[in-house]
Phi, psi and omega in degrees: 000133180276143175259004178263116179299145179268351179251155179285158176294145177270357182247116182300132179085355179253144179288170179284129170204175186302322182289313183287331177287318179293346177297344177292335182224098179304327179294319178294316180300315180297316179296317179297314180299321177295317179295317182294320177298318178296318179304316183280331187262347183234170175108177184274327184284137177294156183301323180295326176290318177299321179293319176298320177296317180298315180295318179296317179299317179298320180292316181295320183273354181077017181293132177090003179275000000 
């Protein structure tokens, strides 16, 4: 999986990242934010476990480097 967005940033002067790329479609951004909030606030896994998974995934994919 690539961590380099294929679309340009929707915010002038800002680099490409998930937030600035999703700015091209407010509906997509709203749907993603709703899904992400549900992911963190619901489910069987405790939040600290979810955070460890998020950090490991970022490390494995090179996200944030």
